[in-house]
N, C-alpha and C positions, 0 to 999 in steps of 0.2 A: 791513669783514673782506676782500670781494670787492676792493674796489677797491686796498687794501694789498696786496695778494696780487698785483696787477697790476703796481703800480708799482714795486713792491721785487723783481720776479722777476727772476732771471739768465737764467732762459730766454725763448724767445719763448711768447707767447700766441697764439691763432688766433680770429678771428671768421669763420665761416663756415656757408653755409646757401644755400636756393634765393633767387633775386630777391624772392619773392612765394610766400607760401602757395598751393597750386592744390590739394590737397586733404590729407586727415590723412595718409595713409598713406605718401605720398612725402614728407613733413616729418619723420615717423618713421624712414623709411628712411635718410634723407641723414642725420639727427642720430646714428643710431645707428653709421652704419659711420664718419661723421668723428669720433666720440667713442672709437670703437675705435684708430683711427689716431693720435690724440691720447696716448691712452692708452699706446701702443705707444712713443711718442716723448717722455714725460714733459712733453706741453705742455696748457696750461690752455687750453679749450675755451669759446667762448661760441657759442651757437647763434643764427643770424641768421635773420629771414626778415620782409620786409614783409606787415603784414595788409590794407595797402591802397595802391594806387600812386597817387600824386595828381597827380605827373609825367609827362604822357603827352604825346607830339607830337600823337596824333592823337584824335578825340572817340571812335572805335571801338575803341581799343585797351583791353585786358584790365586791369581796375584791382583785381579781386579776387573772392572768393566770398562777401562779407559781413563787415563789420568784428567782431563777437561771435563768429562763427562762427571766423575765421581768428585771433584772438586767444585762445581758447579752444583752438584746435589747438596754438598757443606755447605756452600755459600748460601743456598735456598734455605736451610735449617736455619742458620742465622738470622736471617732477614724474616722468615715466617713467625718466628718465637722470640725475636729480640734476645737471644742470648748469646755469649761468647762461642767460640767454636776452636775446635784445634786438629791437628793432624802430623804426622811424623814425617820428616825427609830424611833421604838417603845419600844426596849428593849436594856439591855448592850449587850446581844449576836448579836443583828444587826449591833451593830457599825463596829466591823472589817469584819465581811460579805459583808455591803456596802461598805466599805472603799475601797476594792478591785476596785469598778467599775466607783467611783466617785469622784469628786474634792471637794465638799461641803457637807457635813452632815447636815441636817434639822432637827431640834429639834421641832416637834409638839407644840401649844400652849398649849393643855392640860397638856404637860408632862415638859412644862420649868421649874418646880421646882424641877425635880425628879432630885436628886443629883447624883444617880449613874449612870444613861444614859448621862448626862452631863460631869460625869468623864471618860467615857467610849468613848465617843465621842472625846473628847480633847485628849485622848492617843492615837488616831489615826494619830494624827500630820494633819489632814484635817481641811480646814476652816470649823467653826461651825457656823450656821445660825439657832440663836434662835428666834423663834415666841413668841411674848409676849402672855402670857395669858390673855382671854377675861376677867379674873378676877383679875387682877394685874394692878396696876398704873404705868407708864412709869417710873417714880421714882424707883421702886422696881426691876426694871430688872437689876441695878448692881449687884445684889446679884447673879443673873443666870449668869451673864458676869464674875464675880469673879471667880465662880467657875471653869472655862474653864479656865482662866488665872492661877489660882491658880494651876491646875493641868499641867502646864507646855505649854500651849497653847495660844499664844495673838491672833490667828488668829481668830476672833469673829465677827460676825455682827448679827444685831437685828431686826425683821421685826414685824412691828404693824399689825394686822389684825383686829383691832377694840374691843370694850368693850362692854359688855352685858348691855342691858337695859332692865329692866323686863326680861320676860321669852321668847320671841319670837323675839327678835331685837338685834342688834349689832349697837353701833354708834362709829364714828371716832372723837377723841379728837385730832385734828392736831397739838396742844401745844407738843403731845408728840415727835414729830420728834425731834423738836430742844432740847427739854428736854433730849432724848437719845444721840442725838449726843454729849451732854457733858461728856459721858462716853468713847470718843475718839473711835467711832465705826462707821463703816458704816451702816446707818438706811435706810432699807426698808418699802415699803409701798404697804400690798397686796391689791391690788385694785378689788379682786374677793370674797375671803373670807370675806372681811369686809362687805360684802353685802348679807353674808348668810341669811338666816331666820330659825334658828334651831326651835326644838320641835315642829313641826309641826304635828298634828293629824295623818296623813298618816304614820309618821314614816320615811319620805323623806323629806331632807332638803330642802327648798324651798330659793328662791334669788331674788335679783334685778337690773340685767344686765343692765338695761338702766341708771343706777348710776354709771358704772364703770367710764366712763369719767369723771363726775363731782369729784370723788373721786380722779382720776389721775390726773387731772387739780390742784385740790387743794394741792396735796400732792408734787408736782413739785414746785407749787408756794410758800411753804414754806420751801423749799429747801432739799426734800429727797434725798437722795444718789441712790437709784435705788428703781425698780417697781417691783412687782410681779403681774403677771397676768397670770390666766389659760385660756386656747384658745383650742378651738376644731372646726374642720370644721363643725360639726353640732351636738350643744349642744343638741338638743332635742333627741337624741341618744345617748347622753354619756352615758357610765357606772357608772360614780360617778360625783356628782356636775355639773351637766350639768345647773341647773336651776340657776347658778351665774357666768358661765363662759361667756368669750368673744367671739363672733363667729369670727374665723380664718380671714375671709375676710374684718372685721372690724378694724382690727389692724393697716393695715399701716396708714389708715386715723387718727387713734388715737397719734401712734406715731409724725407724722407729726406735728400735734398740740402742743404736748407736748414738743416735740423740739423747737418750735417756743416762748412757753412761757419761756423756760429756757433760751433761747437765749435773750430775753428781759430783764430776771433778770440778767442775765452776762454783 
């Protein structure tokens, strides 16, 4: 039911939340604020937060508050606001664990070719959102999609998060959105991770949040089905990916502009 409503939706849908669960109150506050915005603009909303960050540049980087504690918080968000929720997984074992708490399992870009993870995720029966690897062409994502489908799960979405350009930049080729839509899946634009600046000398990923609006507008203009935006009340103190997150109080103005663009196109 949820998947069909996303796939056949004439309006945008939004996947949004903090990069990682930092504490319960923050997760609930963000979810409540974003849900209110989506309700006002008639957008379907999926709350996103990682319960653990497995891909960190440095050993001393924050990874989480504990797997079960964080997953229970994500589950509480779902129950309290009656909204679907998603989180990312990093191994076969995590698929069944996370599936107990979420509606959508997200496959990180770096892991989008890992057959065993895709198969394990598919077998949970949850919606599977595969992030396009920074090293892959849009056309090559059909093979990741097919691994899920051939494992008995037709509920697949794809998220573009940019493509590596040299060592320290990502670029977005917006041709990829209609190209991947040909695979009969909803295609989402990650408007925040596509602005990361990885491989910095400090070992902390940088970003360019001033360009979030530009990426989002372009994605809507070329027909993206959904948008992925990480947001935080104060990105300067966020424990993960603060350099490329949208400040929460700027989200509604952005959504208002994006809905106007979508209305013009329709």
